[in-house]
Each structure stands twice: as C-alpha cells, then as structure tokens.
C-alpha positions as CSV (number, residue, x, y, z in Angstrom):
1,M,-14.1,23.5,8.3
2,N,-12.5,26.0,6.2
3,T,-9.9,27.4,7.3
4,S,-8.2,31.1,7.3
5,S,-4.8,31.6,5.2
6,S,-3.2,32.5,8.8
7,D,-4.3,29.3,9.9
8,V,-2.8,27.1,7.2
9,N,0.8,29.4,7.7
10,Q,0.7,28.3,10.9
11,S,-0.2,24.9,10.5
12,S,3.0,24.9,8.0
13,S,5.5,23.8,10.8
14,P,5.0,20.0,12.4
15,F,4.8,20.3,16.1
16,C,4.4,18.0,18.5
17,L,1.6,16.7,20.5
18,L,2.6,15.2,23.3
19,G,5.2,18.4,24.2
20,L,1.2,20.3,23.9
21,E,1.0,20.0,28.4
22,Y,4.6,20.2,28.0
23,L,5.8,23.5,26.7
24,H,6.9,21.6,23.7
25,A,9.7,19.6,26.1
26,P,12.0,18.1,23.8
27,N,12.4,15.1,25.8
28,T,8.8,14.8,25.3
29,C,8.9,15.3,21.6
30,V,11.7,12.6,21.3
31,L,9.5,10.0,23.1
32,E,6.8,10.4,20.8
33,V,8.7,10.1,17.4
34,A,10.4,7.6,19.5
35,V,7.1,5.2,19.9
36,I,5.8,5.4,16.7
37,L,8.7,5.2,14.8
38,F,8.8,1.6,17.3
39,L,5.2,1.0,16.1
40,T,5.1,1.3,12.7
41,I,8.9,-1.1,12.3
42,L,6.6,-4.0,14.3
43,I,3.7,-3.6,12.3
44,I,5.7,-3.5,8.9
45,G,8.0,-6.5,10.4
46,G,5.3,-8.7,12.0
47,N,2.4,-8.3,9.5
48,L,5.2,-8.9,6.6
49,V,6.3,-12.1,8.9
50,V,2.8,-13.9,8.6
51,I,1.7,-12.8,5.1
52,F,4.7,-14.4,4.2
53,V,3.9,-17.9,6.4
54,F,0.8,-17.4,4.6
55,H,1.9,-17.6,1.2
56,C,4.7,-20.2,1.8
57,A,2.9,-22.7,3.6
58,P,-0.3,-24.2,1.8
59,L,-1.5,-26.3,5.0
60,L,-2.4,-22.8,6.3
61,Q,-4.8,-22.1,3.4
62,Q,-7.1,-24.7,4.4
63,H,-9.1,-23.1,6.8
64,T,-11.9,-20.5,5.0
65,T,-10.7,-18.3,7.5
66,S,-7.4,-18.4,6.7
67,H,-9.0,-15.7,4.5
68,F,-10.1,-13.1,6.5
69,I,-7.1,-13.3,8.4
70,Q,-4.5,-12.8,5.2
71,T,-7.0,-9.8,4.6
72,M,-6.6,-8.4,8.5
73,A,-2.3,-8.9,7.6
74,Y,-2.3,-6.9,5.0
75,A,-4.9,-3.8,6.2
76,D,-2.6,-3.6,9.4
77,L,1.0,-3.4,6.6
78,L,-0.5,-1.1,5.4
79,V,-1.4,0.4,8.8
80,G,1.7,0.7,9.2
81,V,3.4,2.0,6.0
82,S,0.7,4.9,6.5
83,C,1.9,5.3,10.2
84,L,5.0,6.4,8.4
85,V,3.5,9.6,6.8
86,P,3.9,11.1,11.1
87,S,6.3,9.9,11.5
88,L,8.4,11.5,8.9
89,S,6.7,14.3,9.5
90,L,8.3,14.7,12.9
91,L,11.1,14.1,12.1
92,H,10.5,17.7,9.6
93,Y,10.6,15.6,6.0
94,L,6.9,16.8,4.8
95,R,6.7,20.4,5.5
96,G,5.6,21.5,2.0
97,L,2.6,18.6,2.0
98,D,-0.6,20.3,2.6
99,E,-1.9,19.8,5.2
100,E,-5.9,19.6,6.1
101,L,-4.7,17.5,3.3
102,T,-2.3,15.3,4.5
103,C,-4.0,14.8,7.4
104,K,-7.9,14.1,5.8
105,G,-6.2,11.1,3.6
106,F,-4.1,9.9,6.5
107,G,-7.1,10.1,9.3
108,Y,-9.6,8.2,6.5
109,L,-6.6,5.6,5.2
110,V,-6.1,5.0,8.7
111,S,-10.3,4.4,9.7
112,V,-10.3,2.6,6.8
113,L,-7.9,-0.1,6.9
114,K,-8.9,-0.5,10.7
115,S,-12.6,-1.1,10.2
116,V,-11.7,-3.7,7.6
117,S,-9.6,-5.4,10.6
118,M,-13.0,-5.0,12.7
119,A,-15.2,-6.5,9.7
120,S,-13.1,-9.3,9.2
121,L,-12.9,-10.2,12.6
122,A,-16.8,-10.1,12.9
123,C,-16.8,-12.5,9.5
124,I,-14.6,-14.5,11.4
125,S,-16.6,-15.1,14.5
126,V,-19.3,-16.5,11.5
127,D,-18.0,-18.4,9.7
128,R,-16.9,-20.6,13.1
129,Y,-21.2,-19.9,14.1
130,I,-21.9,-21.9,10.4
131,A,-19.2,-24.0,10.5
132,I,-20.5,-25.4,13.9
133,T,-24.1,-24.6,13.4
134,R,-23.8,-26.6,9.9
135,P,-21.3,-28.5,10.0
136,L,-23.1,-30.9,6.8
137,S,-24.2,-28.0,4.9
138,Y,-20.7,-25.8,5.7
139,A,-19.6,-26.7,2.3
140,T,-22.4,-25.3,-0.2
141,L,-22.7,-22.3,2.0
142,V,-19.1,-20.6,2.3
143,T,-17.6,-21.5,-1.2
144,P,-14.3,-18.9,-2.2
145,C,-16.4,-17.2,-4.4
146,R,-18.3,-16.1,-1.9
147,L,-15.5,-15.8,0.4
148,R,-14.1,-13.0,-2.1
149,I,-17.2,-11.0,-2.5
150,C,-17.1,-11.0,1.0
151,I,-13.5,-9.3,1.5
152,G,-14.7,-7.4,-1.4
153,L,-18.0,-6.0,0.1
154,I,-15.5,-4.9,3.4
155,W,-13.3,-3.6,1.3
156,L,-16.4,-1.6,0.0
157,Y,-18.1,-0.5,2.7
158,S,-15.0,0.3,5.1
159,A,-14.4,2.6,2.6
160,L,-17.5,3.5,2.1
161,I,-18.3,4.6,5.3
162,F,-15.9,7.2,6.8
163,L,-16.4,9.5,3.6
164,P,-19.1,11.6,4.6
165,S,-15.7,13.1,6.8
166,F,-14.1,14.4,3.5
167,F,-17.8,16.5,3.2
168,G,-17.3,18.3,6.4
169,W,-19.9,15.9,8.3
170,G,-17.5,15.2,11.7
171,K,-13.7,13.4,11.9
172,P,-13.1,10.2,11.5
173,G,-10.2,9.6,14.5
174,Y,-7.3,11.3,16.0
175,H,-5.2,8.8,14.1
176,G,-4.2,13.0,11.9
177,D,-3.4,14.8,15.2
178,I,-0.1,14.7,14.5
179,F,-0.8,17.0,12.0
180,R,-1.9,20.4,14.1
181,W,-5.0,21.5,11.4
182,C,-6.3,18.2,12.4
183,A,-5.3,18.6,16.7
184,A,-7.0,22.5,16.8
185,S,-9.0,22.7,13.5
186,W,-10.9,19.3,13.0
187,Q,-13.2,18.6,15.4
188,T,-16.1,15.6,16.4
189,G,-19.4,16.3,16.2
190,P,-22.0,13.7,17.4
191,G,-23.9,12.8,14.6
192,F,-20.9,11.9,12.8
193,S,-19.9,9.5,15.4
194,S,-23.1,7.9,16.4
195,F,-23.3,7.4,12.3
196,I,-19.6,5.4,12.7
197,V,-20.7,3.6,15.7
198,A,-24.2,2.5,14.9
199,L,-23.1,1.8,11.6
200,L,-19.7,-0.7,12.7
201,Y,-18.5,-0.9,16.1
202,A,-21.8,-1.5,18.2
203,P,-23.3,-4.2,15.0
204,A,-19.7,-5.6,14.8
205,A,-19.3,-6.4,18.6
206,L,-22.8,-7.0,19.1
207,T,-22.0,-9.8,16.3
208,V,-18.6,-10.9,17.9
209,C,-20.9,-11.3,21.0
210,F,-23.4,-13.7,19.6
211,T,-21.5,-15.5,17.7
212,Y,-18.9,-16.8,20.0
213,G,-21.7,-17.4,23.2
214,S,-23.4,-19.6,20.9
215,I,-19.9,-21.5,19.7
216,F,-19.3,-21.9,23.1
217,R,-22.3,-22.6,24.7
218,I,-22.5,-25.5,21.6
219,C,-18.7,-26.6,22.7
220,R,-19.4,-27.0,26.6
221,Q,-23.8,-28.7,25.6
222,H,-21.7,-31.6,23.4
223,T,-18.5,-31.9,26.0
224,R,-21.3,-32.7,28.4
225,E,-23.0,-35.1,26.2
226,I,-19.5,-37.0,25.7
227,N,-18.8,-36.8,29.4
228,R,-22.8,-38.2,30.5
229,R,-22.1,-41.0,27.1
230,H,-18.7,-42.3,28.3
231,A,-20.0,-42.4,31.8
232,R,-22.4,-44.8,31.0
233,F,-20.8,-46.7,28.1
234,G,-17.2,-46.6,29.1
235,P,-14.6,-45.2,27.1
236,Q,-14.0,-47.2,23.7
237,E,-17.4,-45.6,21.8
238,C,-15.9,-41.8,22.7
239,D,-12.3,-42.3,21.9
240,R,-13.5,-44.5,18.5
241,G,-14.1,-40.0,17.5
242,E,-16.6,-38.6,19.6
243,R,-13.7,-36.8,22.1
244,G,-12.6,-36.0,18.5
245,E,-15.2,-33.9,17.4
246,G,-15.6,-31.4,19.7
247,C,-12.7,-30.9,20.4
248,P,-11.7,-29.1,17.2
249,D,-14.0,-26.2,16.4
250,K,-13.9,-25.5,20.1
251,H,-9.0,-24.8,20.2
252,Y,-9.7,-23.3,17.0
253,A,-13.0,-20.7,17.6
254,M,-10.4,-20.2,21.8
255,V,-7.5,-18.9,19.0
256,L,-9.8,-16.5,16.8
257,F,-11.2,-16.3,20.3
258,R,-8.2,-14.3,22.0
259,I,-7.4,-12.3,18.6
260,T,-11.4,-10.7,18.8
261,S,-9.9,-10.0,22.7
262,V,-7.3,-8.0,22.4
263,F,-8.6,-6.3,19.4
264,Y,-11.3,-4.9,21.4
265,V,-9.4,-4.3,25.0
266,L,-6.8,-2.6,22.8
267,W,-9.5,-0.4,21.0
268,M,-12.1,0.3,24.4
269,P,-9.9,3.5,25.0
270,Y,-10.3,4.8,21.5
271,I,-13.9,4.0,21.1
272,L,-14.5,5.7,24.7
273,Y,-12.5,9.3,24.5
274,F,-14.4,9.4,20.0
275,L,-17.5,9.3,22.3
276,L,-16.7,11.4,25.4
277,E,-14.9,13.9,22.9
278,S,-17.7,13.6,20.3
279,A,-20.5,14.2,23.3
280,G,-18.8,18.1,25.0
281,L,-17.4,16.0,27.9
282,Y,-13.4,15.7,28.0
283,R,-11.2,16.6,25.6
284,H,-7.2,16.0,25.7
285,M,-4.6,15.9,23.6
286,V,-2.5,13.3,25.4
287,A,-5.6,11.5,25.9
288,S,-6.2,10.6,22.2
289,F,-2.3,10.3,21.0
290,L,-2.2,7.1,23.8
291,T,-5.8,6.0,23.0
292,T,-5.0,6.1,19.5
293,W,-1.5,4.3,19.3
294,L,-2.8,2.1,21.9
295,A,-5.5,1.0,19.3
296,I,-2.4,1.2,16.0
297,S,-0.2,-1.2,18.5
298,N,-3.5,-4.2,17.8
299,S,-2.1,-4.6,14.0
300,F,0.5,-5.5,15.7
301,C,-0.1,-7.4,18.2
302,N,-3.0,-9.5,15.9
303,C,0.2,-11.5,14.2
304,L,1.6,-12.1,17.2
305,I,-0.8,-13.8,19.2
306,Y,-1.9,-15.5,15.9
307,S,1.8,-17.0,15.9
308,L,1.8,-18.0,19.2
309,S,-1.8,-19.3,19.3
310,N,-1.6,-21.5,16.0
311,S,1.1,-24.6,16.1
312,M,0.1,-25.1,12.5
313,F,1.3,-21.6,12.3
314,R,5.0,-22.0,13.9
315,K,5.1,-24.7,12.1
316,G,5.6,-22.6,9.2
317,L,6.6,-20.2,10.3
318,G,10.2,-22.6,11.4
319,R,10.0,-23.4,7.2
320,L,10.3,-19.9,6.4
321,F,13.6,-19.7,8.6
322,Q,14.7,-22.6,8.5
323,P,17.1,-22.2,5.1
324,L,18.7,-19.3,7.0
325,C,20.4,-21.3,9.8
326,S,20.8,-24.3,8.1
327,P,23.9,-24.7,5.2
328,C,21.6,-26.1,2.5
329,P,21.6,-24.4,-0.8
330,G,18.7,-22.7,-2.5
331,L,15.7,-22.1,-1.2
332,Q,13.9,-25.6,-0.1
333,C,13.0,-27.1,3.6
334,C,16.1,-29.4,4.6
335,P,14.1,-32.4,5.5
336,E,12.8,-32.4,1.5
337,R,15.9,-32.3,0.5
338,R,16.9,-35.9,3.2
339,K,18.7,-39.4,1.1
340,G,15.6,-40.9,-0.3
341,P,11.9,-40.6,-1.1
342,A,10.2,-39.2,1.9
343,P,7.3,-41.4,2.7
344,P,4.1,-39.1,2.6
345,S,3.1,-38.0,5.7
346,P,-0.6,-37.5,6.4
347,L,-2.4,-34.1,6.3
348,P,-2.6,-33.5,9.8
349,A,-6.4,-31.9,11.4
350,P,-6.3,-28.5,10.7
351,A,-8.9,-27.0,13.3
352,C,-7.7,-29.0,16.4
353,D,-4.3,-28.5,15.3
354,V,-3.7,-25.5,17.6
C-alpha cells in the first residue's frame, strides 16, 4: 500500500473520476460535482429534519425502534457531512491535504457509518420479531439499558470491522475514489472483501430475511385465525379487540420493511460490483462511481420513506413547521394556545398509527 513520491506528487491535484472516460470533459466533471453536492444537501437537510422531529415529538419516543431509527439518522447525517470532503476536493479547495490519508480516512468513515445503518436495520427487525413472538415478556427483554448497550455495540463493531483496511488488508469501498490515490493505488482484495461479506453483509441480510419472513407469516396466520373466528361467531367478538391486535405489528413492520427493502435495493449494485472487482472479474471507474453514490443516496431515502409512511412522524413534522407558518409568537404550537384549557386527548396507539 506504499506509494512512491512521484505518485504522491501526481495525486496532489484533484481529478474528475467520470472525466477519465471522456478525456476530462468539462461538462462531465461539472455533472459529477453537481451530483455529489445535490446528494450532500439532500442528506444533510433530510436527516436534520428527522432528528428535529424526533426531538420535538415525544410520542415517537415510545417505540423502542425509534432509538435505532435515530441512530440511523445521526449516522446518515454524518455521511452527508463527510460528503463535503469530495465536494470540496472537486472544487479544488483541498489541495494541501495528504491525499492518501484523506482517502483512507474518508473511505473508512463512510464505510463505518453505512455499517451502522445496516446493523441498525438488522436490530430493528430483531426487535419487531421479539415484539411479535414474545409480546408478554417483551418489556422485560428489551429494556432502555439493553437498547443503549446494543447501540454502543453497533458503533464499536462497525468501527472495528473496517479497521484492518488501514493496515494494508484490502479496501473498504469506493467512497474515496473521488481522489486519484484511491482510484489508482488502493486496490480491493478478495480476502478482505470476503471478510466484510461474511461478518457484515451476509449476517445482516439473513437476519432481516428471517425476521421479517417470520413476522409476516405470523401475521398472516393470525389474520386467518381471526377470519375463521369471525365466520363462526360473528363480527362482534372480533371487533372488540382481536382485529386490532393483528393490525398494529403488521402495519409498523411494513413501514420498517419498506425502509429495509429500499436500503438493500440501493446497496445491492454496490455490493455486487465490490465482489466482482475483488475477484478480478470486472473493473470500471464509472461503474464504481455510480454504484457508490447510488448507495450513498439511501441516506436520504431512509428519512423520506419514514416521513411518508408514518402518520405520527407526519404529525410531528407538521408541528415542527407550524410556528413558521402561523402568526403565533414563540415556539409553542397554536393548538396549545387556544382560549381555555384544552381537554386531555388520549394517546393514540403508537404502532397502529402508521
């Protein structure tokens, strides 16, 4: 992984990765800068909104999964902030930095942050699986202390699993290929790629497939049992509670399943290209750029899907922007400043309100 002094001097100036296929065409380089800056703004803005909504909407904190979703939001926000590095590099603002160190640091940071998102999605699926299979003992199994320990272990595991890349064992990803040293001198290796797949990609994907498959199978059996009782005893017994019991977990699981599905759809081209290049079967710089930034765009899609799928989140989003659109002074919401004491409203069922 050591480079000669000539290579370092050659890599001191920023270069356009997409422009390599078109003899450094200016329009192509402008397009590359525009794509990265656009995604950076979307990722930072979208995840800041998610963090503020969770902070200002106490009802969202009632879900244990909200802790993992907030962890993903913070990780995705840091992805957006770190994407300022290649943006500034393309705009020729980072000429004085050590390109090899910047390349390694940026690639490692983004890989760790996306590993946190992937592990958080797997933990969310396990949390929902426990909630459905062990509803009576769920509160004793999933405690706030254990949630904090789990989130801490996610960050620690993600930080350790990509650490060997700094010692010359492979390349964690193509996130740093916006720099010449990353694209030309830092090669992927089959050993490290197999290590990442075996300890991160495969376990996370298998966990998600097993848990959500079990969740939907249980919900389908529960719905079939309710319909059978409905046919035998009439709608009265089912309408008193049994129908409401199967709805919440299934609806909330569907929201989380959409987020997980989009994550793997956007990351699958990147993972496939990572495996193909590591095996020496295919290598193309434009393909690495497109698959990498398609995967990074998931950092914005997470908050978009959650905001569109969760009605409680939409209500919190409306309260967040209500002071900006109303003449009420201060940061209090207008419904809370009505004349006379407002009657207490019962808390809605947190899982069914999706």
